[in-house]
TORKOL-4160 file (C-alpha; in steps of 0.2 Angstrom, whole numbers, padded with zeros to 4 digits, m for minus):
138
<pt num="1" X="1654" Y="0846" Z="0486"/>
<pt num="2" X="1649" Y="0834" Z="0502"/>
<pt num="3" X="1633" Y="0841" Z="0501"/>
<pt num="4" X="1629" Y="0836" Z="0484"/>
<pt num="5" X="1634" Y="0819" Z="0489"/>
<pt num="6" X="1624" Y="0818" Z="0504"/>
<pt num="7" X="1610" Y="0824" Z="0495"/>
<pt num="8" X="1614" Y="0812" Z="0480"/>
<pt num="9" X="1614" Y="0800" Z="0491"/>
<pt num="10" X="1598" Y="0804" Z="0500"/>
<pt num="11" X="1588" Y="0805" Z="0484"/>
<pt num="12" X="1596" Y="0788" Z="0479"/>
<pt num="13" X="1591" Y="0781" Z="0494"/>
<pt num="14" X="1573" Y="0789" Z="0496"/>
<pt num="15" X="1570" Y="0781" Z="0477"/>
<pt num="16" X="1574" Y="0764" Z="0482"/>
<pt num="17" X="1563" Y="0766" Z="0498"/>
<pt num="18" X="1546" Y="0760" Z="0490"/>
<pt num="19" X="1553" Y="0746" Z="0482"/>
<pt num="20" X="1557" Y="0738" Z="0498"/>
<pt num="21" X="1543" Y="0746" Z="0510"/>
<pt num="22" X="1535" Y="0729" Z="0511"/>
<pt num="23" X="1548" Y="0720" Z="0518"/>
<pt num="24" X="1551" Y="0715" Z="0536"/>
<pt num="25" X="1561" Y="0727" Z="0548"/>
<pt num="26" X="1560" Y="0742" Z="0536"/>
<pt num="27" X="1550" Y="0754" Z="0547"/>
<pt num="28" X="1564" Y="0749" Z="0563"/>
<pt num="29" X="1578" Y="0748" Z="0550"/>
<pt num="30" X="1573" Y="0767" Z="0545"/>
<pt num="31" X="1569" Y="0773" Z="0562"/>
<pt num="32" X="1585" Y="0768" Z="0569"/>
<pt num="33" X="1595" Y="0774" Z="0554"/>
<pt num="34" X="1586" Y="0791" Z="0555"/>
<pt num="35" X="1592" Y="0792" Z="0574"/>
<pt num="36" X="1611" Y="0787" Z="0570"/>
<pt num="37" X="1613" Y="0799" Z="0554"/>
<pt num="38" X="1604" Y="0814" Z="0563"/>
<pt num="39" X="1615" Y="0811" Z="0579"/>
<pt num="40" X="1631" Y="0811" Z="0565"/>
<pt num="41" X="1627" Y="0823" Z="0553"/>
<pt num="42" X="1611" Y="0833" Z="0557"/>
<pt num="43" X="1595" Y="0833" Z="0546"/>
<pt num="44" X="1604" Y="0828" Z="0531"/>
<pt num="45" X="1612" Y="0814" Z="0539"/>
<pt num="46" X="1594" Y="0807" Z="0546"/>
<pt num="47" X="1588" Y="0807" Z="0529"/>
<pt num="48" X="1602" Y="0796" Z="0523"/>
<pt num="49" X="1603" Y="0786" Z="0538"/>
<pt num="50" X="1583" Y="0782" Z="0538"/>
<pt num="51" X="1586" Y="0777" Z="0520"/>
<pt num="52" X="1602" Y="0764" Z="0523"/>
<pt num="53" X="1593" Y="0760" Z="0539"/>
<pt num="54" X="1577" Y="0755" Z="0529"/>
<pt num="55" X="1587" Y="0744" Z="0517"/>
<pt num="56" X="1597" Y="0734" Z="0529"/>
<pt num="57" X="1583" Y="0732" Z="0541"/>
<pt num="58" X="1574" Y="0726" Z="0526"/>
<pt num="59" X="1587" Y="0713" Z="0521"/>
<pt num="60" X="1591" Y="0708" Z="0540"/>
<pt num="61" X="1575" Y="0710" Z="0549"/>
<pt num="62" X="1577" Y="0706" Z="0569"/>
<pt num="63" X="1583" Y="0689" Z="0568"/>
<pt num="64" X="1593" Y="0690" Z="0552"/>
<pt num="65" X="1590" Y="0681" Z="0535"/>
<pt num="66" X="1602" Y="0666" Z="0542"/>
<pt num="67" X="1592" Y="0662" Z="0558"/>
<pt num="68" X="1575" Y="0663" Z="0551"/>
<pt num="69" X="1572" Y="0645" Z="0545"/>
<pt num="70" X="1581" Y="0638" Z="0561"/>
<pt num="71" X="1570" Y="0649" Z="0572"/>
<pt num="72" X="1553" Y="0643" Z="0562"/>
<pt num="73" X="1559" Y="0624" Z="0567"/>
<pt num="74" X="1562" Y="0629" Z="0584"/>
<pt num="75" X="1544" Y="0637" Z="0586"/>
<pt num="76" X="1538" Y="0622" Z="0577"/>
<pt num="77" X="1547" Y="0609" Z="0588"/>
<pt num="78" X="1540" Y="0619" Z="0604"/>
<pt num="79" X="1522" Y="0617" Z="0598"/>
<pt num="80" X="1519" Y="0634" Z="0605"/>
<pt num="81" X="1500" Y="0635" Z="0604"/>
<pt num="82" X="1493" Y="0649" Z="0592"/>
<pt num="83" X="1481" Y="0663" Z="0595"/>
<pt num="84" X="1468" Y="0666" Z="0584"/>
<pt num="85" X="1468" Y="0685" Z="0577"/>
<pt num="86" X="1452" Y="0690" Z="0568"/>
<pt num="87" X="1461" Y="0701" Z="0556"/>
<pt num="88" X="1477" Y="0699" Z="0545"/>
<pt num="89" X="1492" Y="0697" Z="0553"/>
<pt num="90" X="1506" Y="0711" Z="0550"/>
<pt num="91" X="1520" Y="0721" Z="0556"/>
<pt num="92" X="1513" Y="0735" Z="0567"/>
<pt num="93" X="1498" Y="0725" Z="0573"/>
<pt num="94" X="1497" Y="0727" Z="0593"/>
<pt num="95" X="1491" Y="0710" Z="0600"/>
<pt num="96" X="1481" Y="0709" Z="0618"/>
<pt num="97" X="1489" Y="0705" Z="0634"/>
<pt num="98" X="1476" Y="0692" Z="0640"/>
<pt num="99" X="1475" Y="0677" Z="0629"/>
<pt num="100" X="1491" Y="0677" Z="0620"/>
<pt num="101" X="1506" Y="0667" Z="0627"/>
<pt num="102" X="1523" Y="0675" Z="0624"/>
<pt num="103" X="1540" Y="0667" Z="0626"/>
<pt num="104" X="1557" Y="0674" Z="0628"/>
<pt num="105" X="1569" Y="0670" Z="0613"/>
<pt num="106" X="1583" Y="0659" Z="0616"/>
<pt num="107" X="1599" Y="0669" Z="0618"/>
<pt num="108" X="1608" Y="0658" Z="0602"/>
<pt num="109" X="1598" Y="0670" Z="0589"/>
<pt num="110" X="1607" Y="0685" Z="0596"/>
<pt num="111" X="1590" Y="0696" Z="0598"/>
<pt num="112" X="1592" Y="0712" Z="0608"/>
<pt num="113" X="1582" Y="0710" Z="0624"/>
<pt num="114" X="1564" Y="0716" Z="0625"/>
<pt num="115" X="1557" Y="0706" Z="0611"/>
<pt num="116" X="1547" Y="0690" Z="0612"/>
<pt num="117" X="1539" Y="0678" Z="0602"/>
<pt num="118" X="1522" Y="0670" Z="0599"/>
<pt num="119" X="1511" Y="0662" Z="0586"/>
<pt num="120" X="1497" Y="0671" Z="0579"/>
<pt num="121" X="1486" Y="0663" Z="0566"/>
<pt num="122" X="1499" Y="0648" Z="0564"/>
<pt num="123" X="1512" Y="0661" Z="0559"/>
<pt num="124" X="1525" Y="0665" Z="0571"/>
<pt num="125" X="1530" Y="0683" Z="0576"/>
<pt num="126" X="1541" Y="0694" Z="0585"/>
<pt num="127" X="1533" Y="0706" Z="0596"/>
<pt num="128" X="1541" Y="0721" Z="0606"/>
<pt num="129" X="1538" Y="0725" Z="0624"/>
<pt num="130" X="1522" Y="0733" Z="0619"/>
<pt num="131" X="1516" Y="0719" Z="0612"/>
<pt num="132" X="1518" Y="0727" Z="0594"/>
<pt num="133" X="1520" Y="0714" Z="0580"/>
<pt num="134" X="1539" Y="0718" Z="0574"/>
<pt num="135" X="1543" Y="0704" Z="0562"/>
<pt num="136" X="1533" Y="0690" Z="0554"/>
<pt num="137" X="1545" Y="0674" Z="0555"/>
<pt num="138" X="1540" Y="0666" Z="0537"/>
């Protein structure tokens, strides 16, 4: 019986995933949820955890819904220089090490260590330790 419930939940989560795939935080949430689910319940847990993690990552992102407007204002007030990127600004893009200025995210935003921010094509973005864009703060 428990397997049926888990499989039903996994199916429902997977059906909902395409609806949320365009939002920020989905990939990170799915990866972290799948990892936690696998640790707790094996392969079925990974499927369920991935779907649930994607949904929660979509809602909160790295900054969280409530912090986004305040963070945008913070970045504007600092007048951080914008890096001119030749293509579309999207999650997953790896920015160069040279020519881009990266800034620490203030602790008041409760972002895990390892994330920094920069401005690309006039849009504030969060990047991870490999300079990959993980969130666009629109």
